[in-house]
Structures are given as C-alpha cells and as structure tokens.
N, C-alpha and C positions, 0 to 999 in steps of 0.2 A: 604406592609411588605414582605421582602424576607425570605421565610421559609428555604431556603437552605444556608443562610449566616452563616458562622461559628461564634460561640459565643466566645467572649474573656474570658479567665479564670478570675475568680473573685480574689479579693485580698487575700481571704483565701486560694484559690487554689495555688496562687503564693507563699504564705508563706509556704504551705505544701511542694511544690516542692523544695523550697530553703533549707528547713530543711533536707529533705530526700537526697538531692543531694550529700553531702560528703560521705554518705554511699554507694549510687549507683555508684559513680565514682570509687570506689575501687572494689566493688564486681563484677559488670557487665563486665568491661574490662578484669578482670582476667578470668571470664567465657568465654570471647571471645577468650582469648589466648588458652584455652583448647578446643575451638571449631574448631581450625585448624584441618583439616582432619588427618594429621600425628599424632598430639598429641592426638586427640580423639581416634585414633586406638590403641595407646600405653598406654594411661593413664586412660581413662574412658570407660565404656561400651557404646555400640552403641546407646542405647535408651536415654542416658543422653544428647545427642546432641540436642534432641528436646526441653528439658527444657532450655538448654543453649540458643537456638535460640529464645525461647519465652522471656527469661529474657533480651536478647539483644534487641529484638524488643520493649519491654516495656521501656527499658532504652533509646532507640532512640526516642521514643515518648516523654518521659520526657525531654530529652535533647533538642529536637526541640522546645517543648513548652517553655522551659526556654529562649532559644535564641530568639524566635519570639515574646515573650511577654515582654521581658526586654532588656535593652541596654546591649551590650557586656561588657562594663566596669562594670556595676552592677553585671553581672553574674560572672565576673572574681574576683571582690573584695569580694563579699559575699561568693563565693566558696572558695577563699583562706582563709578567716576568718573561715569558717566552718571546713576546713581541719585542720588548726592550733588549733582550739578549740577542735575538736574531737580527734586528734591524739597526741596532746602535752599538752595543758592546762588542759583538763579534767583528763587525766591520772596523770599528775604532781600533781594536787590538790588531787586526790585520794590517791596517794602514801604519800603525806604530811599528809593527814588525818589518814591514816593507821599508820604511824610512831608516830603520836601524840596520837592516841586512844589506841594502844596496843604496847607501846615501848618495853616491855619485850619480846614480840614475834618478833618484828621488829629487835631487836638486834641480834637475833639468825640467821637471814638471811642477815644481813649486812656484807659486806666484811671487814669493819673496826670497827665492833661492835658499841659501844656507841658513838664513835667519829663521826660516820656517821649519827647519829640521828639529824635531823634539830633543834630539841628543846633540845638537849643534852647540857652538861656543856661546851663542846668545842665551841658551837655556842652561848653561853650566856643564855641557859635555855629557859624557856617559854617566857620570856620577851626579848629574844635576837633578832638577826637580821633576823630570818627566814621570818618574815612578809615583811621586806624590800626586801629580795631576791625575794620573790614571786611577790611583787608589781613591782619591776624593771624589772624582767623577763617578766611579762605580758606586761608591757609598751613597752619593746623592741620588742616583737612580733608584737604589734600594730604599732610600728615604722617601722618595715619591711614591713608590709602591706601598710603603707602610702607611703613608698619609691617606692614600686612597682606601686602603683596608680599614683604617680607623673611621673614615667617613661611613663606609658600609656598615661597620659594626655599630656605630652610633645610630644610624637610621633603623636598623633591623632589631638590635638587641636592647638598646636604651630607649629610644623613642617609640619603638614598636610600630613603625610605619613601613611602607614598601621600600624596596631597595633603591639606591640612588640611580642605578642603571637598570634597564629592562632586561631581565634574564628569563627566557622562556624557550620551549622547544620549537616554537614557530620562528621562521626566518623572516627578516625584514625584506620588504619589496625593493627592487632595484631603484625605483624613483625615490623612495624614502631615504635610502642610503645616500644617493647623490645630494638630496636637499640637506640632510643633516651634515654631510661633509662640507658643503659649501658654507652654510651658516656657522658651523663650528670653527672653520678656519678663519672666517671673517671676524667673529667675535674674539678669537684668539689674537688676531692682529691688533684689535682695539685694546684689549686688556694688557697685552705685552707692552704696548706703547706707553700707556699711562702709568702702569706699575713700574716699568723700567725707568722712565724719565723722572717721575716725581718721588719715588721711594728709594731709588738706588743712585740717582745722580743729582738730587736736590741738595744744596748746601746745608739745609736744616734737618735733613733726614739722618738718623743715627746709623742707618744701614749703608750710607754712601761710603764711609771709610772702609768698612769690611769688603764691600764690592770692589773698590779701587785697589785695595791691598792684595786681594786674591786674584780675581779674574784679570783685571787690568794690569797686573804685574807680569803677565805673559808677553813676551816680545812679539810673537806672531802666532796665529791660531793653528791648531791641529785638532783632530776630531774630538779628543777627550776634553778640550777646552770648553766645548759647548755646555757641559754640565759641571765644569770645575768652578766652584764658587764657595764662599762661606755658606754653611748650611742654612742660616737665616736668610741670606740673600737668595739662595736657590729656592727656598720655600716661598719667596715673593716673585722672583723673576720667571721661573720655569713651571712650577707645579700649578699655580692658580690659572694662568692663561691656557694651560693644556687641559686641565680637568674641569674647570667651571663650565665651559660650553657644553660638555657632555652631561654635566649635572643639571644645568638649567633646562636643556632641551630633552633630557632623559633619553639619551641614546640607547638603542639596543646594544647589547654587549658586543655583538659582531661588528656593528658600525663603529663603536668606540675603538675596538682593536684595529680596524682598518685606519681610522683617524690617527691612532697612536703610531701606527706603522709609517704613515706619511710624515708625521712630525719627527719621528726617529730618523728617517732617511734624510730629511731636511737638515737636521742637526749634524748628522754624520758627514754629509758632503759640503754643507755651507761652511763648516769650520775645518775642513780637511786641509786647506791651504793649497790644494792643487789647482792649477789653471786649466786642467783637462777634466771636465765634468760631464756626466751624462745629462742630456737635455739642457745645454748651456743657456738656452733662451730664458730659462727660469732660474736654475740653480746658480748660473754664473753671476747674475746680478745680485742675488741674495748673498752669495759668498763675498763679493767685493764690498757690499755695504756692511757686512759683519766685520770684515777686516778693517775697514775705515773706522768703525766704531771702537773696536778693540785697540787699535794702534793710534787712534786720535784722541785718547783720554776721555772717551765717552761724551764728546761734545755734540753728538747727533746720531742719527740712524738707530733709534731706540726700538723700533718695531721689528717684527720678524721678516715680513715681506717688503717693507719699505713704502707701503701705500699710505699709512698714517703720517709718516715723515714727509711724504710728498705734499699731502694736504696741509699739514701744520707748518711746512717750510723749515723742517729741521734736518733735511738731508745733508750729508757730508759729501762734497764732491758731486758726482753725477747722481741724479735721483732715479727713481724707478722707471720713469718715462725715457730718460736718456739711455738707461741700460738696455731697455727693450729695443730702442732704435739702433743702438750700437750692435747688439747681438743680431738684430735683423740684417744689418749690413754685412756683418761677418759671415753670416750663413747664407747670404745671397737670396734672402726670402723673396725680394722683388723679382729676381730672375726666375725663380721657381714658379711664381705666380704667372709671369708672362708665358712661361713654357706650358703651363696648364691651360692658359687662355688659348694658345695656338691649337692645342689638342681639341678643344671644343669649338673651334672655328672662329674665334674672336681675333680681330686684327690688332696687333700692338700699335702703340702710338708712333714708333719709329721703326722702320724696316731697313735693313741693310741693302736690299736690291735697289732702293731709290737712290742711295748714295753711290752705288756702283754705276748707275746710269748717268749720274752727273759728271763723273770723272772723264769719260770719253769726250763729252761736250766741252769741258774746260780745256782738254788737250787740243781740240780742233781750234778753239779760239786763240790759244797761245801760238799754234803753228801758223795761223793766218797773220797774226801780228808780227811774227818773226819774218 
C-alpha cells in the first residue's frame, strides 16, 4: 500500500465543489482583479492583498480539483447550468414569488404599475399565462445549455479538434479576463442588434411572426420574459449573441462563466419591470429601452445595451446618451464631482459665499434709495 498516493475526492466532495463553483467563479476572479499591484495600491489597503491571495489560492485548489477529477465537458456543462440557475432562474423565481405574495407592495415599485404584475389582469390573472412564460423561459435556458453542449461534442468527438472554450488547470490573468469581457460584451451588442432587427423584425423573415406572437404578446416585462420566446426565435435572439463571442475569442471557461453571469444578471434586472434597480446608471437605461421595445411592437431598441441603436438611429424615445444624462442628473453626479473637487483643493465655478456678500450690498443700496 502506497501511503503517499493521493486520494481521489469522494462523490460527496465532488458534489460540494460543483455546488460551490458558481459562487467561487465570480468572487475569487474579482478578488484577483483587485490584487493587481496598481489596483491594490489605489483601491484596497495593503494588508487586504494577503486575504486576496489566500482566496485565490483556495480557488485554484478547488478549480484544479474539479478539472482533474471530472471531464472538461462535465465541468463546463454543470458550471454553465449553475451560473444560469444562480444568476437568472433563482432571482426570476424570487421576483415572481414576490410579485405574487405582496402585489400591493410590488405595484409601488413597478415601472408600469399593475400592468407589470405577472398575475395581474393584463396577463390573465392568477390563472393566466405566467406559468407558461416561466416554463418556456426555463426550457429555453436549458435549450441554450444543450446547444452549447452540442457544439463542444461536435468539436471534440466529431471533428476531433480542441474544445470550443479553453479548459485547463491554469487560471486566466486578471488583464486577460478584463479584455475578454469587454470585447465579448461589445461583440454581443453588435450581434444582438443585427440578428434581432433583421431576423426577428423584418417583414420578410419567417421568424418575425413567431417572435411577435410569443414575446411581444406580453403586456409588460418581468424577469422570465427575457428568455420567453419561440424556441427558434430564442435560438437566434439569445444564444448566438451570447455564445459566439466566447467561441470566436476562445474564452477561458472561468472567463466565460463570469461573462455569462453578467449577461444573466442583465437579463434578470432589465426585464424585471422594477423602477428601483441596483446601479441605475446602467441597468435603469437598459430596462427602459427593453420596455419600450417590448411594448412598442418592436419598432426600435434592438440591441442589448442601446449603443448600436444610438449609432443606427433606431432608438425608441430617449437613447443611451439621454438615459445616461438623465440618470446622472437623478443621482446628482455633478454635485458629487464638485464635492470631490473641494476635497482636493479645487475651486468650484460658483461659490455661495460670493452670493452672500452681494446681498448686504444690495440691501444698503435699497436703504439709501428709500
């Protein structure tokens, strides 16, 4: 018996690592981004780099164990399912339960009031189509995972070439993660615009009727509507813009799962129908543009972020620039910038003490005239 032989992880250990993986894949790479020397110097205290390094070390051990004890395809598929479950399906079900449990409270924070309630009169009440929307949306998410699995099997088993995504025990560098995320989201914006506009809203496209009868039949958006569509329309509108950037740039699997988490959170909040959103400067504008597209019969706002619509002139209502300006005014960004300028010794353009000095002088003039 070899006492030094490494023991294989048990089935329970593998299950625990698989369940914890979607959480670790977001937390630890973000810690890694902050552990870059320049960022650590500017953003976090010096002593925090030690805890960051330990978290990164533990994550590397977890990641290596997953890769060495499971097939790469299994890690990719289960990780993708975990990300979609944690960052889209669970929040969407939570929002649906909240709207159903306390509708009077939900109405107050819905952009379109009772119209946006999944079980409101506009959607057929409690016995309406909300359950169909939730079921079809969940099925489409699983369809996307199945399509991703099919691509990997075609690459590795049929064509006998390397996997579509990079899967290895090595971890991607923080800079490469940031670059891949930026160009991935940028390409997704372009693909979503052209596929959505010319394949789902063009009068000559056979998919237009399916898309209009399914997703555009919803009176007002809620989270499950993001992936509610005819399966053929979903296979054009959601899956290619999300997966093709990762395929073309051959993302590391960790980078792809971070990218997928961002996309899932965007879908969850942008279609939630709430007017109270985290980071309203970004999500608020995206949500309003998606609402205008859905409730405006698809006459504009075809892209995810609104950048391509701004460039092509197909924005409905306020465009992305107007939304940023409006959100900046609502959040008093200008006042915050002036406050920071005062802290570093810069003088603002207008100061209240100057106005206060003028008032006594005007008072003296009026008293003399009197």
